[in-house]
A tleap script that builds the chain and sets N, CA, C and O, in Angstrom:
source leaprc.protein.ff14SB
mol = sequence {
  NMET ASP ALA SER SER ARG ILE LEU MET GLU
  LEU ALA ALA ARG GLU GLN ALA LEU ASP ALA
  LYS ILE GLU ALA ALA ARG SER ALA ALA ALA
  GLU GLN ILE ARG ALA ALA GLU ALA GLN ALA
  ALA GLN ILE MET GLN GLU ALA GLN SER GLN
  VAL GLN ALA MET THR ALA GLU HIE GLU GLN
  ALA VAL ASP ALA GLU VAL GLN GLN ILE ARG
  SER GLN ALA ALA THR GLN ALA GLN ALA GLN
  ALA GLN GLY THR ARG ASP ARG ALA GLU GLY
  LYS LEU ASN GLN ALA ILE GLU THR ILE MET
  ARG ALA VAL LEU CPRO
}
set mol.1.N position { 79.706 44.660 147.251 }
set mol.1.CA position { 78.862 45.296 145.970 }
set mol.1.C position { 77.826 44.075 146.118 }
set mol.1.O position { 78.148 42.887 146.111 }
set mol.2.N position { 76.748 44.496 146.230 }
set mol.2.CA position { 75.774 43.165 145.770 }
set mol.2.C position { 75.356 43.384 144.474 }
set mol.2.O position { 75.821 44.304 143.802 }
set mol.3.N position { 74.424 42.533 144.019 }
set mol.3.CA position { 74.210 42.508 142.198 }
set mol.3.C position { 73.257 43.627 141.799 }
set mol.3.O position { 73.141 44.236 140.736 }
set mol.4.N position { 72.809 43.693 142.597 }
set mol.4.CA position { 71.346 45.000 142.408 }
set mol.4.C position { 72.257 46.059 142.312 }
set mol.4.O position { 72.189 46.549 141.185 }
set mol.5.N position { 73.117 46.638 143.054 }
set mol.5.CA position { 74.059 47.629 142.914 }
set mol.5.C position { 74.921 47.373 141.506 }
set mol.5.O position { 75.386 48.456 141.151 }
set mol.6.N position { 75.182 46.609 140.852 }
set mol.6.CA position { 76.034 46.515 139.761 }
set mol.6.C position { 75.253 46.561 138.695 }
set mol.6.O position { 75.617 47.086 137.644 }
set mol.7.N position { 73.838 45.887 138.907 }
set mol.7.CA position { 73.002 46.121 137.625 }
set mol.7.C position { 72.609 47.736 137.696 }
set mol.7.O position { 72.883 48.515 136.783 }
set mol.8.N position { 71.986 48.084 138.811 }
set mol.8.CA position { 71.901 49.584 138.893 }
set mol.8.C position { 73.387 50.510 138.119 }
set mol.8.O position { 73.267 51.350 137.228 }
set mol.9.N position { 74.569 50.116 138.680 }
set mol.9.CA position { 75.243 50.852 137.783 }
set mol.9.C position { 75.662 50.771 136.549 }
set mol.9.O position { 76.253 51.663 135.940 }
set mol.10.N position { 75.315 49.492 136.063 }
set mol.10.CA position { 75.343 49.152 134.694 }
set mol.10.C position { 74.208 50.019 133.946 }
set mol.10.O position { 74.485 50.885 133.117 }
set mol.11.N position { 72.958 49.699 134.317 }
set mol.11.CA position { 72.030 50.352 133.819 }
set mol.11.C position { 72.383 52.081 133.542 }
set mol.11.O position { 72.287 52.730 132.500 }
set mol.12.N position { 72.766 52.451 134.752 }
set mol.12.CA position { 73.421 54.242 134.534 }
set mol.12.C position { 74.034 54.325 133.699 }
set mol.12.O position { 73.827 55.136 132.797 }
set mol.13.N position { 75.049 53.460 133.732 }
set mol.13.CA position { 76.002 53.366 132.522 }
set mol.13.C position { 75.374 53.431 130.989 }
set mol.13.O position { 75.666 54.173 130.052 }
set mol.14.N position { 74.659 52.651 131.068 }
set mol.14.CA position { 73.969 52.324 129.630 }
set mol.14.C position { 73.143 53.601 129.338 }
set mol.14.O position { 73.104 53.940 128.155 }
set mol.15.N position { 72.605 54.214 130.067 }
set mol.15.CA position { 71.484 55.283 130.171 }
set mol.15.C position { 72.630 56.323 129.752 }
set mol.15.O position { 72.544 56.797 128.620 }
set mol.16.N position { 73.537 56.658 130.449 }
set mol.16.CA position { 74.634 57.655 130.212 }
set mol.16.C position { 75.103 57.529 128.546 }
set mol.16.O position { 74.976 58.401 127.686 }
set mol.17.N position { 75.551 56.470 128.428 }
set mol.17.CA position { 75.838 55.896 126.884 }
set mol.17.C position { 74.920 56.594 125.691 }
set mol.17.O position { 75.219 57.272 124.708 }
set mol.18.N position { 73.618 56.095 126.252 }
set mol.18.CA position { 72.609 56.223 125.377 }
set mol.18.C position { 72.337 57.897 125.503 }
set mol.18.O position { 72.591 58.311 124.372 }
set mol.19.N position { 72.065 58.687 126.081 }
set mol.19.CA position { 72.079 60.130 126.484 }
set mol.19.C position { 73.184 60.662 125.375 }
set mol.19.O position { 72.808 61.488 124.543 }
set mol.20.N position { 74.530 60.193 125.366 }
set mol.20.CA position { 75.607 60.622 124.674 }
set mol.20.C position { 75.250 60.490 123.381 }
set mol.20.O position { 75.006 61.528 122.766 }
set mol.21.N position { 75.146 59.237 122.709 }
set mol.21.CA position { 74.479 58.813 121.647 }
set mol.21.C position { 73.263 59.926 120.994 }
set mol.21.O position { 73.460 60.532 119.941 }
set mol.22.N position { 72.381 60.027 121.564 }
set mol.22.CA position { 70.979 60.895 121.580 }
set mol.22.C position { 71.571 62.349 121.045 }
set mol.22.O position { 71.497 62.836 119.917 }
set mol.23.N position { 72.280 62.953 122.438 }
set mol.23.CA position { 72.985 64.040 121.919 }
set mol.23.C position { 73.738 64.224 120.991 }
set mol.23.O position { 73.865 65.399 120.647 }
set mol.24.N position { 74.533 63.153 120.217 }
set mol.24.CA position { 75.258 63.336 118.830 }
set mol.24.C position { 74.740 63.660 117.934 }
set mol.24.O position { 74.983 64.558 117.128 }
set mol.25.N position { 73.533 62.534 118.041 }
set mol.25.CA position { 72.485 62.235 117.121 }
set mol.25.C position { 71.700 63.754 116.753 }
set mol.25.O position { 71.456 64.138 115.609 }
set mol.26.N position { 71.461 64.307 117.696 }
set mol.26.CA position { 70.809 65.672 117.683 }
set mol.26.C position { 71.785 66.769 116.979 }
set mol.26.O position { 71.547 67.541 116.050 }
set mol.27.N position { 72.840 66.589 117.663 }
set mol.27.CA position { 74.238 68.000 117.134 }
set mol.27.C position { 74.011 67.117 115.705 }
set mol.27.O position { 73.326 67.871 115.014 }
set mol.28.N position { 74.206 66.144 115.101 }
set mol.28.CA position { 74.436 65.983 113.774 }
set mol.28.C position { 73.345 66.154 113.046 }
set mol.28.O position { 73.427 66.152 111.817 }
set mol.29.N position { 72.190 66.323 113.672 }
set mol.29.CA position { 71.136 66.786 112.763 }
set mol.29.C position { 70.707 68.094 112.743 }
set mol.29.O position { 69.862 68.635 112.030 }
set mol.30.N position { 71.506 68.593 113.751 }
set mol.30.CA position { 71.318 70.275 113.865 }
set mol.30.C position { 71.934 70.744 112.593 }
set mol.30.O position { 71.398 71.455 111.743 }
set mol.31.N position { 73.479 70.104 112.579 }
set mol.31.CA position { 74.305 70.267 111.513 }
set mol.31.C position { 73.810 70.338 110.114 }
set mol.31.O position { 73.994 71.295 109.362 }
set mol.32.N position { 73.134 69.194 109.814 }
set mol.32.CA position { 72.827 69.036 108.541 }
set mol.32.C position { 71.587 69.789 108.152 }
set mol.32.O position { 71.438 69.972 106.944 }
set mol.33.N position { 70.646 70.271 108.994 }
set mol.33.CA position { 69.897 71.453 109.120 }
set mol.33.C position { 70.327 72.472 108.701 }
set mol.33.O position { 69.725 73.116 107.842 }
set mol.34.N position { 71.577 72.881 109.267 }
set mol.34.CA position { 71.978 74.316 109.164 }
set mol.34.C position { 72.582 73.840 107.707 }
set mol.34.O position { 72.087 74.646 106.919 }
set mol.35.N position { 73.172 73.188 107.176 }
set mol.35.CA position { 73.854 72.865 105.638 }
set mol.35.C position { 72.485 72.829 104.915 }
set mol.35.O position { 72.454 73.426 103.839 }
set mol.36.N position { 71.378 72.241 105.323 }
set mol.36.CA position { 70.504 72.219 104.345 }
set mol.36.C position { 69.869 73.599 104.137 }
set mol.36.O position { 69.344 73.816 103.045 }
set mol.37.N position { 69.866 74.544 105.068 }
set mol.37.CA position { 69.193 75.952 105.391 }
set mol.37.C position { 70.037 76.638 104.189 }
set mol.37.O position { 69.518 77.131 103.187 }
set mol.38.N position { 71.570 76.581 104.489 }
set mol.38.CA position { 72.561 77.375 103.730 }
set mol.38.C position { 72.349 76.842 102.120 }
set mol.38.O position { 72.265 77.643 101.189 }
set mol.39.N position { 72.277 75.396 101.946 }
set mol.39.CA position { 72.140 75.292 100.457 }
set mol.39.C position { 70.760 75.821 99.910 }
set mol.39.O position { 70.773 76.430 98.841 }
set mol.40.N position { 69.603 75.631 100.558 }
set mol.40.CA position { 68.430 76.028 100.269 }
set mol.40.C position { 68.758 77.647 99.873 }
set mol.40.O position { 68.504 77.961 98.710 }
set mol.41.N position { 69.149 78.394 100.516 }
set mol.41.CA position { 69.444 79.779 100.510 }
set mol.41.C position { 70.315 80.158 99.416 }
set mol.41.O position { 70.086 81.210 98.818 }
set mol.42.N position { 71.245 79.450 99.102 }
set mol.42.CA position { 72.218 79.716 98.003 }
set mol.42.C position { 71.227 79.181 96.703 }
set mol.42.O position { 71.170 79.960 95.752 }
set mol.43.N position { 70.617 78.188 96.622 }
set mol.43.CA position { 69.497 78.150 95.451 }
set mol.43.C position { 68.631 79.101 95.413 }
set mol.43.O position { 68.466 79.552 94.280 }
set mol.44.N position { 67.839 79.710 96.458 }
set mol.44.CA position { 66.941 80.772 96.119 }
set mol.44.C position { 67.582 81.826 95.625 }
set mol.44.O position { 67.101 82.537 94.742 }
set mol.45.N position { 68.826 82.025 96.207 }
set mol.45.CA position { 69.497 83.400 95.866 }
set mol.45.C position { 70.031 82.893 93.814 }
set mol.45.O position { 69.870 83.685 92.885 }
set mol.46.N position { 70.348 82.125 93.727 }
set mol.46.CA position { 70.817 81.740 92.489 }
set mol.46.C position { 69.315 81.923 91.656 }
set mol.46.O position { 69.187 82.746 90.749 }
set mol.47.N position { 68.344 81.130 92.059 }
set mol.47.CA position { 67.306 81.515 91.589 }
set mol.47.C position { 66.896 82.584 91.090 }
set mol.47.O position { 66.457 82.680 89.944 }
set mol.48.N position { 67.020 83.709 92.084 }
set mol.48.CA position { 66.403 85.076 92.230 }
set mol.48.C position { 67.596 85.863 91.243 }
set mol.48.O position { 67.350 86.969 90.761 }
set mol.49.N position { 68.510 85.374 91.076 }
set mol.49.CA position { 69.649 85.692 89.890 }
set mol.49.C position { 68.958 85.384 88.797 }
set mol.49.O position { 68.350 86.281 88.214 }
set mol.50.N position { 68.935 84.362 88.431 }
set mol.50.CA position { 68.429 83.962 87.185 }
set mol.50.C position { 66.962 84.319 86.694 }
set mol.50.O position { 66.654 84.371 85.504 }
set mol.51.N position { 66.041 84.574 87.814 }
set mol.51.CA position { 64.486 85.420 87.440 }
set mol.51.C position { 65.168 86.986 86.853 }
set mol.51.O position { 64.686 87.418 85.806 }
set mol.52.N position { 65.960 87.569 87.346 }
set mol.52.CA position { 66.567 88.767 87.137 }
set mol.52.C position { 66.912 89.277 85.724 }
set mol.52.O position { 66.682 90.307 85.089 }
set mol.53.N position { 67.777 87.732 85.429 }
set mol.53.CA position { 68.236 87.819 84.142 }
set mol.53.C position { 67.303 87.627 83.078 }
set mol.53.O position { 67.308 88.324 82.063 }
set mol.54.N position { 66.419 86.596 83.317 }
set mol.54.CA position { 65.621 86.267 82.214 }
set mol.54.C position { 64.539 87.756 81.998 }
set mol.54.O position { 64.346 88.375 80.951 }
set mol.55.N position { 64.034 87.994 83.193 }
set mol.55.CA position { 63.513 89.383 83.142 }
set mol.55.C position { 63.836 90.644 82.275 }
set mol.55.O position { 63.152 91.407 81.592 }
set mol.56.N position { 65.262 90.540 82.608 }
set mol.56.CA position { 65.788 91.421 81.878 }
set mol.56.C position { 65.873 91.526 80.566 }
set mol.56.O position { 65.833 92.500 79.815 }
set mol.57.N position { 66.044 89.959 80.324 }
set mol.57.CA position { 66.269 89.571 78.648 }
set mol.57.C position { 64.856 89.709 77.676 }
set mol.57.O position { 64.666 89.937 76.482 }
set mol.58.N position { 64.071 89.470 78.728 }
set mol.58.CA position { 62.685 89.556 78.215 }
set mol.58.C position { 62.111 91.126 77.806 }
set mol.58.O position { 61.458 91.490 76.829 }
set mol.59.N position { 62.572 91.792 78.828 }
set mol.59.CA position { 62.155 93.459 78.570 }
set mol.59.C position { 63.015 93.746 77.232 }
set mol.59.O position { 62.430 94.273 76.286 }
set mol.60.N position { 64.167 93.470 77.139 }
set mol.60.CA position { 65.096 93.928 76.233 }
set mol.60.C position { 64.490 93.453 74.946 }
set mol.60.O position { 64.538 94.230 73.993 }
set mol.61.N position { 63.737 91.890 74.738 }
set mol.61.CA position { 63.090 91.490 73.559 }
set mol.61.C position { 62.139 92.211 73.662 }
set mol.61.O position { 61.988 92.934 72.677 }
set mol.62.N position { 61.081 92.390 74.804 }
set mol.62.CA position { 60.046 93.312 74.131 }
set mol.62.C position { 60.426 94.748 73.683 }
set mol.62.O position { 59.924 95.255 72.680 }
set mol.63.N position { 61.265 95.335 74.409 }
set mol.63.CA position { 61.501 96.450 73.992 }
set mol.63.C position { 61.920 96.503 72.475 }
set mol.63.O position { 61.377 97.371 71.792 }
set mol.64.N position { 62.913 95.589 71.828 }
set mol.64.CA position { 63.286 95.612 70.480 }
set mol.64.C position { 61.915 95.320 69.426 }
set mol.64.O position { 61.822 95.575 68.225 }
set mol.65.N position { 60.882 94.677 70.372 }
set mol.65.CA position { 59.827 94.517 68.961 }
set mol.65.C position { 58.860 95.429 68.963 }
set mol.65.O position { 58.129 95.503 67.976 }
set mol.66.N position { 58.656 96.373 70.169 }
set mol.66.CA position { 58.055 97.701 70.181 }
set mol.66.C position { 58.761 98.342 69.194 }
set mol.66.O position { 58.122 98.616 68.179 }
set mol.67.N position { 60.002 98.671 69.241 }
set mol.67.CA position { 60.829 99.342 68.375 }
set mol.67.C position { 60.415 98.999 67.165 }
set mol.67.O position { 60.023 99.870 66.388 }
set mol.68.N position { 60.434 97.875 66.869 }
set mol.68.CA position { 60.048 97.121 65.335 }
set mol.68.C position { 58.660 97.340 65.046 }
set mol.68.O position { 58.365 97.832 63.957 }
set mol.69.N position { 57.802 97.051 65.843 }
set mol.69.CA position { 56.494 97.662 65.519 }
set mol.69.C position { 56.217 99.302 65.128 }
set mol.69.O position { 55.426 99.855 64.364 }
set mol.70.N position { 57.142 99.725 65.929 }
set mol.70.CA position { 57.152 101.547 65.732 }
set mol.70.C position { 57.558 101.826 64.635 }
set mol.70.O position { 57.023 102.803 64.110 }
set mol.71.N position { 58.656 101.090 63.848 }
set mol.71.CA position { 59.346 101.560 62.768 }
set mol.71.C position { 58.609 100.905 61.686 }
set mol.71.O position { 59.024 101.286 60.592 }
set mol.72.N position { 57.564 99.967 61.606 }
set mol.72.CA position { 57.116 99.499 61.074 }
set mol.72.C position { 55.703 99.963 60.740 }
set mol.72.O position { 55.215 99.672 59.648 }
set mol.73.N position { 54.982 100.724 61.706 }
set mol.73.CA position { 54.112 101.544 61.909 }
set mol.73.C position { 54.293 103.196 61.027 }
set mol.73.O position { 53.542 103.851 60.304 }
set mol.74.N position { 55.440 103.352 61.458 }
set mol.74.CA position { 55.871 104.974 60.731 }
set mol.74.C position { 56.052 104.254 59.392 }
set mol.74.O position { 55.174 104.521 58.572 }
set mol.75.N position { 57.082 103.328 58.961 }
set mol.75.CA position { 56.901 103.621 57.624 }
set mol.75.C position { 55.781 103.414 56.883 }
set mol.75.O position { 55.538 104.055 55.861 }
set mol.76.N position { 54.901 102.343 57.441 }
set mol.76.CA position { 53.441 102.252 56.937 }
set mol.76.C position { 52.808 103.688 56.871 }
set mol.76.O position { 51.989 104.032 56.019 }
set mol.77.N position { 53.077 104.129 57.431 }
set mol.77.CA position { 51.885 105.423 57.744 }
set mol.77.C position { 52.819 106.362 56.730 }
set mol.77.O position { 52.190 106.655 55.713 }
set mol.78.N position { 53.998 106.833 56.763 }
set mol.78.CA position { 54.732 107.390 55.678 }
set mol.78.C position { 54.061 107.025 54.158 }
set mol.78.O position { 53.449 107.792 53.415 }
set mol.79.N position { 54.406 105.517 53.944 }
set mol.79.CA position { 53.664 105.344 52.478 }
set mol.79.C position { 52.270 105.582 52.127 }
set mol.79.O position { 51.866 105.727 50.973 }
set mol.80.N position { 51.309 105.626 53.543 }
set mol.80.CA position { 50.209 105.918 53.257 }
set mol.80.C position { 50.070 107.653 52.828 }
set mol.80.O position { 49.516 108.224 51.889 }
set mol.81.N position { 50.784 108.090 53.893 }
set mol.81.CA position { 50.662 109.508 53.493 }
set mol.81.C position { 50.947 109.835 52.248 }
set mol.81.O position { 50.241 110.656 51.664 }
set mol.82.N position { 51.925 109.301 51.697 }
set mol.82.CA position { 52.634 109.761 50.382 }
set mol.82.C position { 51.541 109.147 49.022 }
set mol.82.O position { 51.538 109.519 47.849 }
set mol.83.N position { 50.719 108.159 49.652 }
set mol.83.CA position { 49.548 107.987 48.503 }
set mol.83.C position { 48.631 108.722 48.743 }
set mol.83.O position { 47.920 108.976 47.771 }
set mol.84.N position { 48.330 109.229 49.797 }
set mol.84.CA position { 47.339 110.458 49.906 }
set mol.84.C position { 47.726 111.410 49.100 }
set mol.84.O position { 47.037 111.814 48.163 }
set mol.85.N position { 48.935 111.875 49.415 }
set mol.85.CA position { 49.508 113.150 48.492 }
set mol.85.C position { 49.372 112.942 47.199 }
set mol.85.O position { 48.734 113.751 46.524 }
set mol.86.N position { 49.969 111.787 46.615 }
set mol.86.CA position { 50.149 111.432 45.267 }
set mol.86.C position { 48.458 111.587 44.552 }
set mol.86.O position { 48.135 112.207 43.538 }
set mol.87.N position { 47.596 110.796 45.480 }
set mol.87.CA position { 46.113 111.379 44.743 }
set mol.87.C position { 45.719 112.439 45.225 }
set mol.87.O position { 44.791 112.812 44.507 }
set mol.88.N position { 45.893 113.189 46.076 }
set mol.88.CA position { 45.460 114.620 46.352 }
set mol.88.C position { 45.857 115.359 44.823 }
set mol.88.O position { 45.065 115.949 44.088 }
set mol.89.N position { 47.253 115.145 44.604 }
set mol.89.CA position { 48.005 115.815 43.570 }
set mol.89.C position { 47.343 115.812 42.537 }
set mol.89.O position { 47.212 116.796 41.808 }
set mol.90.N position { 46.642 114.258 42.270 }
set mol.90.CA position { 46.174 113.996 40.586 }
set mol.90.C position { 44.709 114.467 40.680 }
set mol.90.O position { 44.104 114.761 39.649 }
set mol.91.N position { 44.210 114.534 41.714 }
set mol.91.CA position { 42.982 115.126 41.701 }
set mol.91.C position { 43.050 116.531 41.593 }
set mol.91.O position { 42.306 116.905 40.686 }
set mol.92.N position { 43.550 117.325 42.067 }
set mol.92.CA position { 44.245 118.682 41.863 }
set mol.92.C position { 44.356 118.984 40.636 }
set mol.92.O position { 43.794 119.947 40.115 }
set mol.93.N position { 45.384 117.871 39.841 }
set mol.93.CA position { 45.741 118.127 38.944 }
set mol.93.C position { 44.667 118.214 37.669 }
set mol.93.O position { 44.585 119.054 36.772 }
set mol.94.N position { 43.830 116.950 37.955 }
set mol.94.CA position { 41.991 116.854 37.047 }
set mol.94.C position { 41.138 118.023 37.307 }
set mol.94.O position { 40.209 118.374 36.580 }
set mol.95.N position { 41.520 118.616 38.414 }
set mol.95.CA position { 40.516 120.062 38.811 }
set mol.95.C position { 41.070 121.327 38.018 }
set mol.95.O position { 40.392 122.337 37.830 }
set mol.96.N position { 42.195 121.183 37.636 }
set mol.96.CA position { 43.246 122.397 37.262 }
set mol.96.C position { 42.516 122.081 35.639 }
set mol.96.O position { 41.924 122.926 34.967 }
set mol.97.N position { 42.724 120.797 35.300 }
set mol.97.CA position { 42.458 120.682 33.844 }
set mol.97.C position { 40.990 121.008 33.386 }
set mol.97.O position { 40.719 121.526 32.303 }
set mol.98.N position { 39.899 120.571 34.531 }
set mol.98.CA position { 38.790 120.860 34.339 }
set mol.98.C position { 38.385 122.269 34.278 }
set mol.98.O position { 37.592 122.653 33.419 }
set mol.99.N position { 38.922 123.096 35.199 }
set mol.99.CA position { 38.818 124.429 35.149 }
set mol.99.C position { 39.216 124.790 33.744 }
set mol.99.O position { 38.376 125.197 32.942 }
set mol.100.N position { 40.403 124.656 33.456 }
set mol.100.CA position { 41.195 125.055 32.225 }
set mol.100.C position { 40.451 125.068 30.973 }
set mol.100.O position { 40.446 125.928 30.092 }
set mol.101.N position { 39.745 123.822 31.061 }
set mol.101.CA position { 39.271 123.400 29.566 }
set mol.101.C position { 37.679 123.878 30.137 }
set mol.101.O position { 36.824 123.663 29.278 }
set mol.102.N position { 37.359 124.235 30.894 }
set mol.102.CA position { 35.523 125.252 30.986 }
set mol.102.C position { 35.996 126.694 30.798 }
set mol.102.O position { 35.439 127.428 29.980 }
set mol.103.N position { 37.182 127.168 31.669 }
set mol.103.CA position { 37.146 128.793 31.098 }
set mol.103.C position { 38.279 128.849 29.718 }
set mol.103.O position { 38.315 130.045 29.429 }
set mol.104.N position { 38.965 128.285 29.005 }
set mol.104.CA position { 39.664 128.383 27.873 }
set mol.104.C position { 38.461 127.486 27.027 }
set mol.104.O position { 37.735 126.535 27.318 }
set mol.105.N position { 38.679 128.367 25.780 }
set mol.105.CA position { 37.655 127.800 24.870 }
set mol.105.C position { 38.498 126.788 23.989 }
set mol.105.O position { 37.947 126.128 23.108 }
savepdb mol mol.pdb
quit
């Protein structure tokens, strides 16, 4: 075997070794990508769960506030209605007294 044949064989061996290293690096990178994608999917799922929980909590808080506002409005309306009835009753009594004074000497 001459020197050029040995050099060519050595270069071919090095090329094969480099090809093997490149393929190993590609496989490792593909595995890291798969792991990162799986982690990202898990993070997205957890985020969606948190959003759903926060949305439900917010809706409950809004519903409770709406009920409180309705209750306060109903209480105020009842109080105003009672005040109106009381004033109307007072005016009716005044009208009756005025009529009674006008009719009875």
